[in-house]
N, C-alpha and C positions, 0 to 999 in steps of 0.2 A: 846204054850208057856212054855220054859223049861230054866233051870239054862244054858244049851250050848247055847242057843239064845241069855242070857243076856251077855254069857261072850264072844261071839263073837262081840258084839258091839265096836268100836272104843274107845279109851280114854286111859289114863293112868292105871297104874297098881293098884293105890287106887282106881280107880273109877271101875274098872273092878273086882276088888277082892269084893268092896260093892257090886256091882250088882248081883255077884253071889250068896253071901251070903243072899243077900235079896229074891232071886228068888230060893234058895232052901227053903226058909222058905214059901213063898207065893204057893208053888205049893201043899202044904197041908192044905191050909185054904180054908174054904167052902165059896161059894158065899153067899151074904146075902140074907136073905128073908124079906118079908112083915112082919113077926113077929118083926123085928126091926123098933122102932120109925122114924129114918131117912128114911127109906123105904115101912112103913105103908101105904101111898098112891102110892105106884107106881107098874109097872108089873114086879117088879125085876126075879119072877121066870119065866116069859115068856122070858128072855132074853136068846137069841140064842148063847152065848158063844163061843161053839164049833163050830160055821158056820165060825168063823173070822180067818185069819191067820196075823200074825204080819209084819207090815211094818210101820215104822216110816213115818210121813208125811212130804212134804215136806216143809220146813220153810224158809221163809224170814224175815229178819230185817230191818226197816228202822227209820232213826234218829239220833240222836246225836249217834256218833261213840264211843266217850269217857264213854259212860255208857254201853257198851256193854263188856261183860267179860266174863271170863272163869271160871267154877264152880272149887272151890280150895277145897283141902282135909280138911281144917280148918273151911270151912263154917258152918254155922248153919244147921241142916237138922230137919225137921218137923218128928216126927216120923208118919208111914202112920196108918191112921183111919181103915183100912180095906182091904179086898183082892183087892179090884180095886188101891187102894192107895200103897200098895206092890209090884205089877205089875209096876206101874207108876215108883217109886224108880228104880226097878230092870231094866227096859226096856227104860226109856227115854233117852234122849239127852238133857240134859238141856237148855234151853236159859234163861241167868243171865244177869240182869240188876244191875250195881251197881253205887250207887249215892256217890258224895264227902259229906261231911259236908258243909253245906250253898250252895250248888249247884242248881242253879233253871234251871230246863231243858225247855227253851223255847216251844220246838215244841214236838208233841206228837211224841212216839216212837211207831211203828207199827209192830205187830207180825203177820205174814199171816202163817196158817198151811193149806196145800193144803192135803185133803184126798184121799185116791185113793179105787175103789171097791172093797169090800170083806176083807177089812184089819181091823185088831182092830190097834190101834195106843194109844200112850200115852205121849202127850205133857207137858211138865214142863215148867214151867216159874218161873225163883227164882228172886225175887226183893230184893235186900240188898240195903235200902235206908238209909242214915247216918243222923245224926241229922240236923234238920232245913234246910233238901231240899224237891223240889219240882220236882216231874214228872207226866207225864201223861201215863198211857200204853193202847194202843188200841190192842184187841186181836182177831183175824180174824179166823173163821174156815170155811173152803170151801170144796166144793165137785160138781160133777156133779149131776142135778137133778134126775139121773134116780140109782144114785150110793146105796148102799147098806153098809155101815160100823158100826164099833163101835169107839167112839171116848172118852177117859179116860183123862180128862187134870187134873193137879193140879197147882193152883196158891198158891207159898209159899212166905209169905211176913214176911221180917224182918225190921224192921222201928224202927228209932231213935225217941228221943225226938224232939216233934215239927215239925215232917215230916209229908207233904203233899202229898199224892198219890190220883192220879184218875186213875179207872181202869174200863175200858168198854170191854165186851167181844160181839161180833157179829157173831151169827151163820148164815150161808148161807149154810146150809146143804138140801142132797137128802130126801124126805118123806120118805126114809126108813133109815135113820139114828139111831142110839140108841146115848146118850151122855150122859154122868155121869159129875158130876163136884165136887170136892173137894177144899176145899180152907182150 
């Protein structure tokens, strides 16, 4: 993973600039250690980071079409918490859901990520829910049973007053999958 990889992803100029800047910072950040509280009970030092090659997951989104949106240059962005969040911001092609004030989305929006063997992928879901809106999101990560991959997803929530959000993540991954989560 390099700034060149981040720059090669599709998107408007502002997004490519953001990706390149974040990747330039991320390449010098250390991997977390078990000395950090959040990783205290993990085997983070055993993560074979260099064994994986970047490849975006195949993504499909179903549900009410008017909540599926593009990522805008002036949308809020949560500062990444660590090197995983940095690479996610640099290499993700975000799935953006946006509700209107008072909108009730009756059926769940389902986001499916299909991961390929030997890859590291950075799914990012951005939910911008307006005041007094309601939405249910089901996010599913899947791979073949024998696949080995690293999935580094981020769920970024921006919610208004009296917003009702239900979120479920389903992991149907092979036994050799590594999975981090950042919310």
